[in-house]
Each structure stands twice: as structure tokens, then as C-alpha cells.
N, C-alpha and C positions, 0 to 999 in steps of 0.2 A: 915272348909275347904273352904266354899263358900266365906266368907269374906276375907280370906287370898288370895284366887285366885283373887278376885276382886281387892284387894289391890295390889296384885302382878302385875296384868295387868295394873292397874291404874298407879302404880309406873313405870312400863316399858314404858307406853305411855308417862307419864310425862317426863321420862328421855330422850326418843327419841325426844320429842318436845323441850326440853332444848338443846339437842345436835344439832339438826337441826338449832335451833335459834342461837346458838353460831357460827356455820359454816357460816351462811348467814351474820353474822355481822363481819366476819374476812376480813378486807380490804386488807391485805397483799397478798393473793392469787389473787384477782382481779387485782391488780396493776401489778403483774408479768405477767399475761396473756395478759393484754393490752399492756404492754411494748414489749413483744415478738412479738405480732401482728404488732405493729407499726414499729418495727425494720425490720420485713420481708417486710412490705409495702415499706419502704424507700429503702431497698436493691433491691426489684423488680422494683421500679420506676427508680432507678439508672441504673439497668441492661437494662431495656427497653430503656432508653435514649441512652445508648451506642449502643445497637443493631439496633435501628430504626433511630437514628440521626447521631451519631458520626462515626460508622463503614461505612455506605454508603458514607458519605462525604470523609472519609479517603481513602476508596478504589477507589472512583471516581478520586480523585486527584492523587493517585498512578498509576492508569491505564492511565490517561492522560499524566502524566510525563513519564511513560514507552513508550507510543507511540511517544512522542517527542524525547525521547532518541533513540528509534529504527530508527526513521527517520534520525537522525544524524549518526547512525551506518551504515545505508545503503548508506548515503553520503560518508562514509569512504570506502565502497566497490567500489563505482563508482570512487572515487579518486584514489584508488589503481590500478584499471584497466586502467584509463586514463593515469597514470604515466607510466605504462608498455607499453601502446600504443605509448606514446611519446618516450620512450627508443627504441622501435623497429623501429620507424620512423627515429630517429637519427642514428641508426646503418645502416639503409638502405641508407640514404643520404650519410653517410661517407664511405659506401662500406665495412664495417666491419661485421663480423659474430655476429648475435644477439644471446645471451645466455638467454633463458627464465628463469625467476625467479618466485618464488611463494610468493604471498602476502597473509597474514592472517589478517582477520578482525573479531572482536568479535561482536556478536549479542545477546542481551538478549531476550529470548523467551517470558517470561510471568512475572507475578507479584506474589510474595508470599502473601498468605492471612494472616489474623489476627487469631492466634490460638484460637480455640473454637468458635469465633464469625463469621468468614468468610473464605470460601474456597479459594484456590489459583486460579488465572486466568491463564489458560494455553494458550500457543501459539505454532504454528506449522510452522517450517521453511522448505521450500521445494525448490528444483531446478527442473525446467521443461525444458529439452533440446528441446522439440518440441513446447513449448508454444510461443505465441506472434509472429507469422511469419511476416516478412517484405519482400516485393518484390519490386525491383526497375527495371524498364524496359524502354528502349528508343532506338531510332535509331540515328546513326551519320554517317558521310561520311568519308571513307578512300579512297583517290585519286578518289573521285567522285562516289564511290560505297557505297551504303547504307548498313550499318552493324548493326545488332541487338545485344543489350546488355541486359542481364537479370541477376541480382544479388539477392541473398536471404540471410536472416539471421533468426535464430530461437533462442529461449531460454529466460527464465525468472527466477528470484529468488524472492520468495514471502514469506512474514511473515504474517500469518493469526492469529489474536488474537481475540478470542471471548469474548470481554469485557462484563461484566455483569452490571456494574454501569456506565461506560463511553460508548461512541458509539463504537460498533464493527468496527474494521478497518483492512485494509490490506496495507502493505508497500511492494512495488515491485520495482525491478531493471529490466528494459527491454530496450534493444537496446540503452544503454548509458543514460537512463533517470531514475530518482527515482520518483515514483508515489505514492501518498497517495489516498487511495480509501475507501469510505464508501457508504452505501446504498443510500444516498441522494446527492452524488457528488463525483467527482474525479478531481485531479489536478496534473500536473507535478511540483515537487518542486525542482528538480535538472535537469537542461536542458541538452539534448543530443547534439550531433554534427549536427547542421543545421545552415548554414550561407547563407544569401542572401544580395548581394551587387549590388546596381544599379549605373552604371557608364556610362555616355554618351549614354543613351538610350539602354544600354545592361545590361544583367544579368549575374552575376558571382555567382554560387550556389555551396555550399559544403554540402555533406550529409554523415553521418557515419552509418555503419552497424556493429553491434556487435553480433556475434554468440556465444552462451553458450553451452558447452558440459558437460555431467555428470549429472546423476540423484541421488538425495539423499533427505532424509527427517529425521527430528528430532522434537520431541515434548516435552513440559514440561515448567518449569519456570527457567531453568538454563541458563547460558551464554555459547553459542556455538561459534565455529570458522568456518568461511567461507574462504576456500582457493581458490584463483584465480591465474591463470597463462596464460598469453598471449603467445601462442606458434606459432602463425602465423599472419602475417600482410601484407596488400597489399593496395596500393593506385594507382588510375588511374585518369588522367586528360583528359577529352574529350572535343573536340571542332569541329566546322564544322558541324552544324546540318542542316538537310533539312528544307525547308521553312515551312513545315507543321508538324514539329517534335513536339512531346509531351513527356515530362518526366512523367512517371506514378510511383506513390508510393502507394502501397496497404498494408494494415495492418488489422489483425483481432485478437482481444482479448477483454477481459472485460474492458480494459483501452483505447479503441479506441476513446472514447469521449474526454479524456484528450489530446490525440494526435491531434485530430481535432482542439481543442482550441489553443494548442501550435503552430501548423503549421500556422493556420490562423492569430494568433497574430503576429508571426514573419514576415510573408509575408506582412501583412497589415502595420506593423510598418516600414518595409524597403521600401515598394513601395508607400504607401500612395495613394492608388487608390480608386476610387469610385466603387461601385458594387451593387449587389442585394443579399439580405439575405432571405433565405427560412426557417423560423422556423416552427417547428411542431405546429399545425396540418395543416399548409398551404402548406407543401410539397406534392409531389405526394403520399407519404405514411405518416401517422401520426407519424411514428417512425423514420422519416428521418429529417436531418438538413443539410444545405449546405450554402456556401457563394461563390460568383463568383466575382473576382476582374477584373475590366474592364477599358479600356481607350476608352471612347465613347461607341461604340458597340463591340469593339474588346476585346475578352476574353484573359486575361493574365494568370490567374490561377483560378482553381476551387477546393475547398476542401469540402468534404461531409462526413457524418457519418450516418450509418443506423443500427438500433438495431434489433437483432434477439432474440425474447423472448424465443424461445425454448432452444437455446444454451446459452442465457444470455451473449451475446458478441456483440460488435460493430465492424462493418466493415468500416474502414476509407479509403478514396480514395483522393489522391492529384494529380491534373493535372497542369503541368506548360507548357504553350504553347510558342513556338517560333514564334514570329510575327515580322512584319516589324517595328512596333512602339516600341517594346521592345524585342530585339533579344537576344537569348541565346549565350553568348560568351564562357563560360567555365562551365563545370559541373564536379566537383571533387568528386569522390566516394572513400571512405575509408572503408576498410573491415578488421575486426580483429576477430580472433578465440580465444576463452577463455575456458580453462579447469576449471571447477568449482567443488569443493569438499564440500559437506554438510553432516555432520554426520561422522560416523566412516569409512565408505567405499565409494568409488567413482570410476567409471570406467575411465580409461585414454584413450585418443584418440591419436593415433599415425599417423603422416602424413609423 
């Protein structure tokens, strides 16, 4: 029994050693495992390349292209309103009844993402009837009597896109201007109605006010329609200003800095005057900036902008002085009221 058991154990041990030795020498199993691991590594490398390199570049280009397209679409909104204003002005000149028409402009809100790899970039389109107020005030003479005039406009349409790969931006329509805004700068891309003509040491100035009515909001990545209807129009030509008259234009919004630059460039280009520039932090407040156009020591115009950190808005002020060296001959003020519809519902204003 003892020998048999020893032989049996020995035989079993020898068999196990032979079996293990045979498995270790089988190269087919090793090749399959290594091949599978290599295939997974190649796949993960390719997937990482897509997620970390290709998708961000693709999405950045898509978001940049979308913002450029949205800028053009807001230009279409401005063009539709301007054409309606021209139609209302033509009807007023000809003495015929003006029939309001509604213009529809498409705006793409956001960018669709890449399935699995990247989420969509959402945008929000809103109409603010109380946003971006403008105030124009001045005195002029009627048969030698000084008369005060004050006109106001409100309203803005904004597209806010929280880009994740490109710079987050806002596109806005405000008082006839299309503005492009981001955290490090802002600029007027489509100019509003503001004309300055110098003739024989006199100034002929035209300025437009556009009031927007109707609140609405819509978010997503779809393409939505903005309806605009000019339902009222008025234009007045003023002349005969007192010797010390000043035309004041005040405006408060987050886009006040772009208005400061536009008005200053327009006046400086038309009048070509010397002046004094007050950049931050040399101004009385480190958040102020201003420019004064002069002939000698006589102030012709002054434009300034001050920033309110709490409200995150700029207050822009423009002063145009009536002087003996460059007198105000005409000031033409044009005012239009526009009904705006954003989203499914909008309130109508009846006059």
C-alpha cells in the first residue's frame, strides 16, 4: 500500500508538472492576450485623440462660426427695422396713411454638440423693453422763447451664448445698433442713425431713437423667429439754439463703452478737432474715460463713460455745445416705436 501510494502521489505530481510545463509552453494563448491588449490600447488612444484634440477644435470652430452667423442675423433684424422706418417716413412725407407690417428674422440660438463626445452649446434670446435707456435733452428758441425738449427710448434684444470652447459672447440690438460684446471688449458692428455734418462753421446733426416694446425669452439650440413691427414714427427738425445751448445724450447699459467709442469716432472724424483725452486711471475716477473736442480753449463736444461695478453697466454722456466758433444750425431727431415678438407669446402695445 505504501509503495502504491507513493507511486500514486509521485505519478500525480509528475503529471501535474508535465501539465503545467505544457501550458507554459503554449504560445497561442499569450499571443491572443497581447493582441487584445494592443487593440484596446490603440482604440483608447484613438478615442483620447478624438476627445482631447479633435472635438475641442471642432466645437470651437462651430461656436465661432455660430457667433459670426448670429451677428449677421442681428444685422438682418436691424435691416428689417430700418426698412420699416424708411417706409413710415415715406408715408409721412407723401401724406398717406402708413400701414404697419411685420418683418420676421431668424436667429440661431446655439450649437448642436457632438453625440457622446460633447454637449450642446445653449443660447438665450431675450427682449428687454426697459433695457438700454437713451435720453436726449436740449433747449431751443420758439419766437425768442426758450423751450425745453426731452426725448427717451428704451429696449434691447440680446442673444447670450455661453460658449465653452470659444469666447462667451453677447450679440445685442440697441437703439438701431448691433453690438458684439465679450468680457474683454465690446464694439458696435452695425452703426445706428447718427450723422454730423460741418458746413461753413456750423453743425448739422441727426440722431435716431428706437424704442422697443414687448418682452419675451427663449433658450436652446434651435432657430427662432424675431418679429418686429414699426407702429409709430416721428421726426422733428430743430433750429434756433440759444448761445449757451447744449445737446445732452445720456445712456446707461453694459454696452455704454461701445457707444462712447462710436460717438467719439464719428464726431472726431467729422470735425477733426484737437482735444484732451482722459484715460483711466488719470481721470477723476479710475473707472472713467472721456474725450473733449476743442477749438483752442472752446469746448465743442465732450463724451465720457463711467463704469458702475455693482451694476456692471456703463453710463455714457455726450455734450454738444453751441458756440460762436462752431454753431448748431440743425438738430434732427427721429423717433420710432417698434413692437418686438420673441418666443411664442408677446404683448402688443396699442397707441
